[in-house]
N, C-alpha and C positions, 0 to 999 in steps of 0.2 A: 560741284559742291551741294551739300544737304542741308535744310534748315527745320530748326524746330524754334517752339518758344525760346528765346534768349537764345538760343545757339547757332552758327554756322558752321560744319562740320566736313570732314573729310577722313574717315577712320575707314581702314583696309587692312583686315588681318591674313599673314600666313601661318595657319595653325597643321601643325601635324600631328598624329599619331600611330601608334602600333598595335594589334595584334599582340593578343598577351602570350610570350616566350615566341614572337616573330613567327608562328604559325602561319603556313600562305593558305589562310580559309579565304579570304575574299575573293573570291572566282566564281567565273556562273552566274545561277541566280542570285546568290549573293550579294555577288557585288552592282547586278542590277538593284536590285529590292534595298542596297546599302546607298547608292547615288538617289533613288527615289524619297528613301526615308530623310536625306540631307537636306533634301530642295525641298519637303515639305515643314520641316522644322524650321530651315532659313526663313520660311514663306510664314509659315506662324509668330515669326518674330520681326517681319518687314526687313530681313538681312538679303543682301543682295550678293549671290556667290558671283564671284569673279574668274573663278577657275577651278576645276574638281578632278582629281583624279585618284582612283582606287586602285593600288596595287593589290598583288596578293598578300601583302602583309605589311599593309600602312596606307593611311589615308592621307592625301595633301588639298587642304582647300585654304582658295582667297575669298574671302567676305569682306564684303561694308556693313559694316553695324553701326550702331548709336550711340552714343557716351555714356549712355545708362549700362550698356549691356559690357563689363569690364573682357577683358581678352579672357582670361578664364571661366568668367560665367558661359560664353561663347564656347569656349572648350568642353564643358562640360557638358553643356545641351547637349549638343550633338554626341557627344559619344555615350552618354544615358541614355537617349532616345534611341539611339540605334542599337544599342547592345540591346536594353527590353525588347524590343520588336524582331530584330534578327532572329535571337535569344528562341524566343515565343515562334516564329514561323520555321528556323530549320534544326530540329533534334541535334543535328552532328554537333553544332555550336554546342551543347550543353556535356556532351559528352566528352569531346577532343577537350576542353577548356576549360577551369573554375569561373574565368570571367572571360566575355570579347575582346574588353580591352586590356592593354598594360597601365599600371595606372597614372604613369608620366605622360606627356605632349609636349611639345615645342609650339613658340605662337612669338613673332615676331611683328610690328608695324609694316607696313608694305609703302614706299615711296615719302617724300618729304614736302614739305609745302614750302615755295621759294618766300625770300624775303619780299618778297613786290605783292605775295599775296598778303600778308599779315600786314604791310603797311596798310596797302587799298582797306583790308577791314578795320584796324587803328583810323586813319584818316574820314572813313567812309561811314562808321559807328554812328555816329548823332543825326547825318541825315537818314541815313535806314532807318534806324527808329522812327522820326517822325516822317518822314515819307513813305516805307514801305514798298523800298522797292524791288522787293522778291528776291534781290543777293543771298540775304542775313538771316 
């Protein structure tokens, strides 16, 4: 469970996006660099990468984010940042494709909060506000 002023949260998104036309261009040095860029963007925002899989034509990512980062914001941050850098560093990505990524993506939340966790939060909210127990 993570905390911020006024909130306790546990948000994990599963994000998948594909290369344009599902071209298998995410291999070798491009794959290695893409993984580095994804980790750098996550670090920049304070997001935690839980799982990362780069396949030749798509990326699968599970990432923990804060409530201020909407799922669309998270997906678009990764896509825009990686496209800009990869196309600048690998000329074949500029000549083979009009853009690196397709316009679409898939995102879903991961896991669920138990009823007991919600009940704990409700029952201890007043106590945590005044005692600062550190859990919320």
